[in-house]
Structures are given as structure tokens and as C-alpha cells.
C-alpha positions in Angstrom: -48.7 -33.4 -93.0 -50.2 -32.8 -89.9 -48.2 -31.6 -87.1 -48.3 -33.3 -83.6 -49.5 -31.4 -80.7 -46.0 -31.3 -79.4 -44.5 -29.8 -82.7 -47.3 -27.2 -82.6 -46.4 -26.3 -79.2 -42.7 -25.9 -80.0 -43.7 -23.5 -83.0 -46.0 -21.4 -80.9 -43.1 -21.2 -78.3 -40.6 -20.0 -81.0 -43.1 -17.5 -82.2 -43.6 -16.2 -78.7 -39.8 -16.0 -78.3 -39.2 -13.9 -81.3 -42.1 -11.5 -80.6 -40.8 -11.0 -77.1 -37.2 -10.5 -78.7 -38.5 -8.0 -81.1 -40.5 -6.1 -78.5 -37.6 -6.0 -76.2 -35.5 -4.5 -78.9 -38.2 -2.1 -79.8 -38.5 -1.2 -76.1 -34.8 -0.9 -75.7 -34.4 1.5 -78.7 -37.3 3.6 -77.4 -35.7 3.8 -74.0 -32.2 4.6 -75.6 -34.0 7.3 -77.9 -35.8 8.9 -75.1 -32.7 9.5 -73.2 -30.9 11.3 -76.1 -30.6 15.1 -76.1 -33.5 16.8 -77.8 -32.4 19.4 -80.3 -34.1 22.0 -82.8 -32.6 22.5 -86.4 -32.5 25.4 -88.8 -30.8 26.0 -92.0 -29.0 28.9 -93.3 -31.0 31.4 -95.3 -31.1 34.8 -96.7 -31.7 37.5 -93.9 -31.5 41.2 -93.5 -29.5 42.7 -90.6 -28.7 46.3 -89.4 -25.0 46.4 -89.1 -23.4 47.5 -85.6 -19.9 47.5 -84.6 -17.7 48.4 -81.6 -14.9 50.5 -83.5 -12.2 52.6 -82.6 -11.6 55.6 -84.8 -8.7 57.9 -85.3 -9.6 61.7 -85.3 -8.0 63.6 -88.2 -8.5 67.4 -88.3 -8.8 69.7 -91.2 -5.4 71.2 -91.8 -6.8 74.1 -93.8 -7.5 75.7 -90.5 -3.8 75.4 -89.2 -2.3 78.6 -87.7 1.3 79.4 -86.9 2.9 81.8 -84.4 6.5 83.2 -85.0 8.9 85.0 -82.5 8.4 88.7 -82.8 11.9 89.4 -81.7 15.2 87.8 -80.3 14.1 86.6 -76.8 15.2 84.4 -73.8 12.8 81.6 -73.0 12.0 81.2 -69.3 9.9 78.1 -69.7 7.7 75.9 -72.2 4.5 75.1 -70.2 3.2 72.2 -72.6 4.1 70.2 -75.4 3.4 69.1 -79.0 0.6 66.9 -79.3 -1.4 68.4 -76.3 -4.4 70.4 -76.4 -4.8 74.0 -74.7 -7.7 76.0 -73.3 -8.1 79.5 -74.3 -5.9 81.9 -72.7 -3.6 79.1 -71.3 0.2 80.2 -71.3 2.2 78.2 -73.8 5.5 79.9 -73.5 7.0 82.4 -70.9 9.9 84.8 -72.0 12.2 86.9 -69.9 10.2 90.1 -68.9 13.3 92.3 -69.1 14.1 91.1 -72.7 10.5 91.5 -73.7 10.5 95.2 -72.6 13.7 96.0 -74.5 12.5 94.2 -77.6 9.3 96.4 -77.5 11.3 99.5 -77.2 13.5 98.4 -80.2 10.5 97.6 -82.2 9.0 101.0 -81.4 12.1 102.6 -82.6 12.1 100.6 -86.0 8.3 101.4 -86.4 9.2 105.3 -86.2 12.1 104.9 -88.5 10.1 103.2 -91.2 7.4 105.7 -90.9 9.8 108.4 -91.7 11.4 106.4 -94.5 8.0 105.8 -96.1 7.1 109.7 -95.9 10.6 110.4 -97.5 10.1 108.1 -100.3 8.4 109.5 -103.6 5.9 107.5 -105.5 8.4 107.0 -108.4 10.5 104.5 -105.9 7.4 102.1 -105.9 9.6 99.1 -105.0 11.3 100.8 -102.2 8.1 102.1 -100.8 6.3 98.7 -101.3 9.1 97.0 -99.2 9.1 99.7 -96.5 5.4 99.4 -96.1 5.7 95.5 -95.7 8.5 95.8 -93.2 6.4 98.3 -91.3 3.2 95.9 -91.3 5.6 93.1 -89.9 7.0 95.4 -87.3 3.6 96.6 -86.3 2.2 92.9 -86.1 5.3 91.9 -84.1 5.0 94.7 -81.8 1.2 94.0 -81.2 2.2 90.4 -80.3 4.9 91.5 -77.9 2.5 93.9 -76.3 0.1 90.9 -75.6 3.0 88.7 -74.4 4.1 91.4 -71.8 0.4 91.8 -70.8 -0.2 88.1 -70.5 3.1 87.0 -69.0 3.7 84.8 -71.9 2.5 83.5 -75.2 -1.1 82.4 -74.6 -3.6 80.3 -76.5 -5.9 82.7 -78.4 -8.6 80.0 -78.3 -9.0 76.5 -77.5 -6.7 74.6 -79.8 -4.7 71.4 -80.5 -1.0 71.8 -80.6 0.6 70.4 -83.8 4.1 71.8 -82.9 5.5 73.8 -79.9 8.9 75.1 -79.2 10.6 72.1 -77.4 10.9 72.1 -73.6 14.2 73.1 -72.3 14.8 75.7 -75.1 16.5 78.8 -73.7 16.2 81.6 -76.5 14.5 82.2 -79.9 15.3 84.4 -82.8 12.8 86.9 -84.4 11.0 84.8 -87.1 11.5 81.5 -85.5 8.6 79.2 -85.4 7.0 79.1 -81.9 4.0 77.0 -82.6 1.6 75.6 -85.2 -1.9 74.7 -83.9 -5.6 73.9 -85.1 -8.4 76.2 -83.5 -10.5 74.0 -81.5 -13.2 72.7 -82.3 -12.1 72.4 -86.0 -13.6 70.6 -88.9 -12.6 67.1 -88.6 -13.4 63.6 -89.5 -13.0 59.9 -87.8 -11.4 57.3 -89.7 -12.5 53.7 -89.0 -11.3 50.4 -90.3 -13.3 47.2 -90.6 -11.5 43.8 -90.7 -13.1 42.6 -94.0 -13.9 44.2 -97.3 -17.1 42.2 -97.3 -18.5 44.3 -94.5 -17.8 47.7 -96.5 -20.7 50.1 -96.2 -21.7 52.2 -99.2 -20.8 55.7 -99.6 -23.9 58.0 -98.6 -24.9 55.4 -95.9 -25.7 57.1 -92.5 -24.5 55.8 -89.2 -25.5 56.2 -85.6 -23.1 56.9 -82.9 -22.7 58.8 -79.6 -20.7 61.9 -79.8 -19.2 64.3 -77.1 -20.3 67.8 -77.4 -19.2 71.1 -75.8 -21.6 73.8 -74.9 -19.8 77.0 -74.6 -22.4 78.8 -72.7 -22.5 76.4 -69.8 -18.8 75.2 -70.3 -20.2 71.6 -70.0 -19.4 68.4 -71.8 -22.2 66.2 -72.8 -22.5 63.1 -74.8 -25.3 63.4 -77.5 -26.7 60.0 -78.2 -27.8 58.4 -81.6 -26.4 61.0 -83.8 -27.0 60.4 -87.5 -23.9 61.1 -89.5 -23.2 60.3 -93.3 -20.2 58.3 -94.3 -17.7 59.9 -96.6 -15.0 58.1 -98.3 -15.1 54.3 -98.4 -11.6 52.6 -99.4 -11.2 48.9 -100.0 -7.5 47.5 -99.7 -6.3 43.9 -99.2 -9.1 42.2 -97.2 -10.0 45.4 -95.1 -12.1 48.3 -95.6 -11.4 51.9 -94.3 -14.3 54.6 -94.3 -14.5 58.2 -93.0 -17.2 59.9 -91.1 -17.2 63.8 -91.2 -17.9 65.5 -87.8 -17.4 69.1 -88.5 -20.0 70.4 -86.7 -18.9 73.3 -84.4 -18.7 71.8 -81.0 -17.9 68.3 -81.4 -15.2 67.7 -78.7 -12.6 65.4 -80.5 -8.9 66.3 -80.8 -6.4 65.7 -83.6 -4.9 62.3 -83.3 -7.4 61.1 -80.5 -8.5 57.5 -80.7 -12.3 57.3 -79.8 -14.1 54.0 -79.2 -17.6 54.2 -80.8 -20.5 51.8 -81.2 -21.3 52.5 -84.7 -24.5 51.3 -86.3 -25.2 51.6 -90.1 -28.6 52.8 -90.8 -30.6 50.8 -93.2 -30.5 47.0 -93.2 -28.3 44.9 -95.5 -29.2 41.6 -96.9 -26.7 38.7 -96.5 -27.2 35.0 -98.2 -26.3 32.8 -95.2 -27.9 33.9 -91.8 -28.4 31.8 -88.9 -29.5 32.2 -85.1 -26.7 33.6 -83.2 -27.2 30.7 -80.8 -26.1 28.4 -83.6 -22.8 29.5 -83.4 -20.4 27.9 -81.0 -17.3 30.1 -80.0 -14.3 28.6 -78.5 -10.9 30.5 -78.1 -12.1 32.8 -80.8 -13.0 30.2 -83.5 -16.4 29.7 -84.6 -18.2 26.5 -85.6 -21.8 25.0 -86.1 -23.1 21.5 -85.6 -24.4 20.0 -88.9 -27.2 17.2 -88.4 -26.3 13.9 -90.1 -27.7 10.5 -90.1 -26.2 7.1 -89.4 -27.6 3.6 -89.9 -27.0 1.1 -86.7 -28.6 -2.0 -85.2 -30.9 0.2 -83.5 -32.0 1.8 -86.7 -31.3 5.4 -88.0 -29.3 7.6 -85.5 -29.0 11.4 -85.6 -25.3 12.2 -85.4 -23.9 15.9 -85.0 -20.8 16.8 -86.8 -18.9 19.9 -85.8 -18.2 22.2 -88.7 -15.7 25.3 -88.5 -17.3 28.2 -90.0 -16.2 32.0 -90.6 -18.5 34.6 -89.0 -18.8 37.9 -91.0 -21.0 39.8 -88.6 -23.4 39.3 -85.7 -26.2 41.5 -84.2 -28.0 40.7 -81.0 -29.9 37.8 -82.4 -28.3 36.6 -85.8 -25.1 35.6 -87.3 -23.8 36.1 -90.8 -21.6 33.1 -92.2 -19.3 33.5 -95.1 -20.6 30.0 -96.8 -23.5 27.7 -96.6 -22.9 25.1 -94.1 -25.2 22.8 -96.1 -28.3 21.2 -94.6 -29.7 21.3 -91.1 -27.6 22.7 -88.2 -28.6 22.7 -84.6 -30.3 26.0 -83.5 -28.7 26.0 -80.1 -24.9 24.9 -80.1 -24.1 25.4 -76.4 -23.5 21.9 -74.9 -23.1 20.3 -78.1 -20.2 18.1 -79.2 -18.8 16.4 -82.3 -20.2 12.9 -82.8 -22.9 13.4 -80.3 -26.1 11.4 -80.9 -29.4 13.4 -80.6 -33.0 13.2 -81.2 -34.8 15.9 -83.3 -37.5 18.1 -82.0 
């Protein structure tokens, strides 16, 4: 059947209408798409990082160097100048005693020493136990006499060298008896180590790994304290417990200026890279109130076609350096490379 001119005109108009409608929809979708944010995507992949942490370590000294001083006589205390837990410099006065009682004690000890010397001369070798006891008592009396002479000359009990005080006679004490503990101390600098704790056992370094850190070092010649940067030190013991890791770093070099019980903040870098399975650019992680998340790329069909939708995914970050972040699991598929400004459910277009 042959169509009339009028029918052909209607059909042509309908075709033109649908063409224009499709073109309009296409142009509308193109305009909509062009207005969407443009994002780059990445996927988590294995990567090698050099660990670095801001850590606070506890200084623990080698107690095998511990020294003790006992009262050489019954004495009256004038003042205790410092206290337990403090540090003292060489020749610093720790305890002051009554000068008159110190003088009387020196005279008494000198008389005891003369008496013991006479007793030893009178004893025969057959009385070996009595002789040995007298010799030991004489040696103790001579040590006490020497300490008392030093106290008289110095004006009190002084620090024989730089030291960390583990115990000191309490402030307010009025007297001491011969043989009473006056102080226990660690000569300073002493062999010591720093104990660090990491929040996750997954971050545990291997024993024998070296670290780099900055350490305060004292020069006894110039009496200046300087910071030596990028000191390479070996890790000692590594202990795993619960979900944490503790490791020690020996710092027993002679002039490292660290005190017993001191807490020291250091930037600790583990020398040698470690490979992790799920590494992403640091910018791919969004931090909000201490919580970390990434934005996973998903597709959604709509009247305008396939749309790219971002879905926010909470993640656990094990470690970051200046450029990358280590995730505890694979977020699955593509994620946004730069998370700043992204929101859950955002429609975007891909780079």
C-alpha cells in the first residue's frame, strides 16, 4: 500500500522528533557527566616500605653497676640535699652531717683502728679465725675512716661521679646509725637500654634489625651536650604479647646522656624495607576523628546509563610513611586515589 504524502510527512515528523529526543537525552547526559567530579583510581597492591615511628621509650639502666654507700658512724644529719629518683653531678653534695659529730666519730674510729692493729699483733697464727675477724674489722674501720675524712673535707657526702640516684636517705631524717644505708646509685653514664612498645604485633621488627634515631651525647672534654643524628643501633629483645610488641634497643655506649626511668621521645626508623600485601597511596585514606576509611568505586545503572558511585569503606591502617599506607585487608577492587573531598554515595567520573 502506497502511503499518501500526508502520511509520509507524519512519519518523517515522528522520526525527527525521536531523533531530537535521543539527541537531547545524549546531550543532557553528556552535560551531566561533564559536571561530575573527576577522580583517579588505584588498587591495593604489595609494596615495600621502610618503617618509621614517633615512639616514647623508657630508659632502663644496667643494675650490675649499682653502688651503695653506708653510714661510716653514728651521725646527726643536718640536711638531705636531693632525693630518690634524681640525678647528681660529680662532687654534688647529697647529705650534710653535723661537723662536730663528724669530728668526734673520726677520733673514735682512729682509736678503734689502733686497738684493732694492736689486737692483730698480739694474736698468733694459731688463732686464725680470731685473726681473720680482727683483720676484717680493721679493714671496715679503715674504709669508714676514709669516708668520714672525705665527708669532713667536702662538707658532706658527695657524689663521687655523675650518677642516677636509686635511693637516698629521706629528706627530714635527723640521724643515722653506723652501717645504715645512705644511698644506692648507678654511675652515669651507665650501660642501659631503651624499651619501646608498638601497638600491634603485626608491626614487630625482627631481632637483629637496625634502627636509626637521634641520641643526646655528652662530651666530657667540652662539657657540652649534643644530639648525634641518624645513629644506627641494633634491636635487642623482641617480645610479643596480646596484640602489642615490645622491643629493646641497647644504648650502652659510654656517653649517651640518658637517665634511669627517663621517658625519651624518638623518631625511630627501621633500617631495611619490609614488604606488605595491601599498600595504597597515603592520600587514598581519609582520616576523621581518628578513624580511617577509603572510597571504593562501584557501578550503578540508571536512566542516564551506567553511573560511577563511591562507597565509603572503614579500614584499619597498620602503618604509614610519607607517601603510602598499609591496610590490614584488601578493600577489593578500585578505590579513589585522593580521598579528600569525597563522600559516601557521591557520583563521579573516572580519569
